[in-house]
N, C-alpha and C positions, 0 to 999 in steps of 0.2 A: 277459447270462447269468451272467457271473462275479460280478456284484453280487448276484444272486439266490442263488447258491451260498454266497457269503460271509455273507449274511444268514441263510440256513438253518443254516449252521455255527455262527453266533453264538447263534441261538435254541437249538440243540441243546446247546451248552456251558452256557447258562444253566439249562436244564432237567435237566442231568445230575445225578444223585444224588451228593452229596458223600460221600466215604468217610473213615472214621476207623478207625485201628488203635489199640486200647488194649492196652498192654504192661505187665504187672505179674505177679509171681509169686503175688500174693494174688487168689484167685478173687473174694472179696468186693469188693475195690477195682475189679477189672475190671467186675464187674456194676454197681456204682454209677456209674462213669464211662460205661459203655455206655448206661445208662438216661438219663443227662443228655444225651449227644450225640445219641441217637436222638430225644429230645424236641425237639432243635433241627433235626431233619430229616436227620441223617447215617445212612448205612448203616454199621453198626459191625461190626468183627471183633475178635478177641482173640488175644493171644499171651502165653505164660507166661514168655518170656525173650527176650533180644536176638537170639539166633541164629534162633529161630523167627520173630521179627518181621522180621529182615533178609530171610529167605527169602520171607515174604509180600510185602514191599515190592518185591522183585525180580520177583515174579510179577505184581503189580498195585499200583502206587504209590498210596497213599492221599493224601488232601488234608491230613489231620491225623493226627499221632501223639501220643497221650498216653502218657508213658513214665515208668516207675519207674527209679530209679537202681541200687538194690541188688537184683540178681537172680542166680540161679545160671546157669551156662553162659556167658552173655555179659552184662556189666553194661550199664546204660543209657548210660554215658559211651562205652564201646566201640561200642555200637550206633550212637549218633548220629554218632560220628566216621566209622564205616564207611558209614553212610547218606549222609552229606554227600560222601563220596568216590565214591559210586556214580553213574555217568552215568544221567540220567533226563530224560524230556520235561517232567516236572512235579516241582517241589521242594516237598515237604510242609512244613507248619508243624509244629514239635515243641514240646510243652510237657512239661517234667519235672514229675511229681507225686511228691514224695519227702519223706521225713522228714529228709533232709540239709538243714538250715536255716541253716548258718553262711554268712556273707558269702562266704568263700572257696569254698564249695561252689557257691553260686549263680554266682559268677564263672566257675568251672571248667565248669559246665554250659553256660552261655551261650557261653563260648569254644570249647567242643567242637562247637557248632552248634545248640544249642536256641534257640528263639525266645522262650521265656518259662518261668516257674517257678511252681509252686504247692506250698506246703508242706502235707504231711499232718499231721493229718487235715484234709481239705478238705470243703467243702459245695457244694451245687449253685450257690448264688449266687456263690461265689468262682470256680468253674470257668467259669460263664457269663460273668462279668465279664472274665476273662482272654481267653476266646474272642472276646468283643465287642471288646476292646482290639486284638486281632490281626485283626479284620475277618472272623472265622470263625463268628460267631453270627448 
């Protein structure tokens, strides 16, 4: 009986819709990233800043966060630092999508807790490649 329950739980986990939170103060960037991840089978939600994103993560942790660095209210760096300090059953993958392209910025973003980095402007192929590299596509 326990084996049957475990198998059913495994099947449910495999069929669970993956969720992505796109966090950017630019509506255009949110819509572009959302279109890309929805084409990959994600259920996508949006947030305009880190504070809103953190509240959404606490309510329902996504599998993936696509995150801008420079936003009002709470920056991407502050968001990812606080996200990584938040106890959760599931740890989302975080990809910075930002115009901060200096090597020091990339290092700072990864050190704060991001899993990868895409420099704006980005296109669909670039974001898909990063997601594939992380096992998220």
